[in-house]
N, C-alpha and C positions, 0 to 999 in steps of 0.2 A: 599450561598450554601456550605454545608460542604463536601469537597472532601476527607478529611482525609489526604491530602497531607502535608508532613512536609519536611522542607529543609534538616534536618539531616538524615531522613530515606527514603525519597521518590525520585523517578526519573520520568521523562516524556518520554514515548515511543511513536513513531510515526510509522504508516504504511507508505509505500512508494508511490506506484502508486495510484493515485486518491486522496491522502491525502496530501503528501508533494510534489509529482512530477506529472506534467501533461505529461505523456508518451504516451497518446492516439494517437497523430499524428504519432509517429513512429510505434506503434503497429498496428494501422489501415493501415498505409502505407505498412507495411510488409505483412499484411494479403491480401491486394489488389494485391501486387506483386505475391503472391502465387496463388490467384484466377486467375489472368491473365495467369499465366504459365499453368494452367489447363483449359484454355478457359472458365472460369466462369466470369460472369459480376462483375465489381467492385461494392462495396457498399459504401455508403456515410458515412461521419463522423457522421452525425445525426443518422444513423442506427447502427453504430458500437460502438460509444463512450459510450453509456450507458451500454454496455455489456463487456467493456474492462476488468473489474475486475472479470468476470465470469469464466475465464479459457479458454484454447485453444479449448476444445471440443465444447463450445458454438459458438466460432468464426467459426470453421470449419463447424458446422451445418448450420450457417447463410450463409456462402459462397457457400457451396456445395449442400445445400438443403436437406441434409439427415445426419444422424449420422453415421460416418464412422465406419466400423468394426475395431476390436482391432488392427490388423496388419496394416491396411491402416491408422488408426489414428496415430499410432506410427511413421509411415513414414512421414505423413503430418505434424505432430507436430515437428518432427526433422527438416524438411525443413523450417517451419515457424520460428523456433528459429534461424536457421542459417541466414535467410534473415534479421530477426530483429537484430541479433548480428552485421551483416555486415553494417547495416544502421548507427551504431555507435552513436545512440541517437542524430542524427543531428537536429531533430525538437523538442525534449523533453525540457521542461523548468520547473523550480521550480514554484509552484503556487505563485503568487504575495503575498508577506508578509511572506512567510515561512523562507526565509534567515534571515530576521530581527528578527524573533522569535528565531531561533537557535543561532544567534549572541548574542542576549540578554541573553539566557541561558548560553552561554559560558562566557560572561562577569560577570555573577553572580555566576559562578562556580557551576551551577546546572547540575547534570548528566542527559544526555538524550541519547536515542538510537533509532535504527530503527529495527523493526520486520516486515519482509515482506514475502510474499509467492512467491516472484520472485526468481528463481534459482540464485545461487551465481555467475556463470559465466556471467549472464546477468546483475547482480547488480553491481559488482565491477567496470566495466567501467564507471558507473555513478559517482563514486568517483573521477575519473580523470577529468570529465567534470565539476562537481560541487564541488569545493574545500570545501565548508562549510560542505558537507556530510562527509568529511574526519575527521572532528572534533568530529564525533559521538563517544560516549564512548563504544558502542557495536553495531554490525551489525549481526542480525540473519536472515538468508535466508531460503527459503523453504527446502533446502537440508543440512542445518547446522546440524540438528538433524534428528533422525529417524521419527519424527512427525512434522507436520506443522499445522498452524491454520486451522480449529477452535480448535484444541487441545491447551490447555493452556501451554504446555511444552515450546514452544519458548519464551513466555513472562516470564515465571518463570526463564528460562535460562538467559534472558537479565537482569532481576533484580539481579540474582545471580552474574553475571559478574560485574555489577555495584555496588554490595554490598549494595543493597537497598531492602526494604521490599515491596512486592506487595501491601499489604493493605494500604500502604502510598503513592502509586504511581498512575500515570495517563496513560491511553492508548488512543490514538486518531486514528481512522480509518474510512474508508468509505464503509465497506462491513459488511454484517451480520456476516460473520465468524470472523471479527475483534471484533465485539461486544461480540459474544459468547466466544471467546478465552479470551478476557480481563476480562469479568465477571467471567468466570470459574477460572481465575487466581487470582481473588480477587481485581482487580484494579478498580478505578473510570474510567468509559469508556465514551468517547466523540465520537458521531457519526457525521462525516463530510458529511453533505447532499449536499455539492457542488461537491462531487466526482462522481464516476462512478456508478450511481444509476439507475437501470432499471425501478423501480417502486417507486416513492417517497412516495406514500401513504402507501405502505407496509413497506417501510424503517422506517417510523415513528412508526411502531409497534415493532421494535427491542427493546430489553431490555436494551437500553443504559441509562446512568445516565443523559446525557445531549445531546441535538441535536443542531448543529450549521449550519448556512447556508453560512458561509464565513470564510476565513482565519482570517479576522479582528476580528470576534467573538472569534476565538481561542486565538488570541493574548490578547484580553481583559479578557478572562476567565483565562488564565495563569497568567496574571498580578494580578488579584484578588486572585488567589489561592496561590501565592507564596509570 
């Protein structure tokens, strides 16, 4: 498979939640703390995990049973973020095999980075917990720029910081917005179907260049590509 990746001109960029990091236990835990505070029933991991990547509005709709009005949504979103921040990523873990991939890229001096729609103040604490993430050549968060994914600008920005060409690079993510952003930016895009996927059959219709079912498949793909 021709990825157009080249060592001299390309980089490998990763989404964070649902691709590199399994943060669902903390996100779901925070959501249930919020629901309990408002006398709403807790929801199971099976109910919430697939929609973890869909954004806070979807979580709040699931827990409260309706779409909050704008003012209420802003209030609840702020409370959810505060609860999540205070959990300090106690239950989040890197997906098995991700650290080995990133370590290998470092050893081979291949530039890599993270492009996430997670706000910076919720992302930077993860660097303290997972030291391998501190070796990233670039970190682009939802609020790093004026635009976030699915706009291609965050991916272009990451490539620019790494001094690499988008058309020679790879982006790996587990959400449709990752695929849209990566393709619009001109990268070879890998869809991680092991991530937070509400509908697997619909996900297979995304315009990704490659679909993988496990981190091990990503490792083998990168090994073949570089």
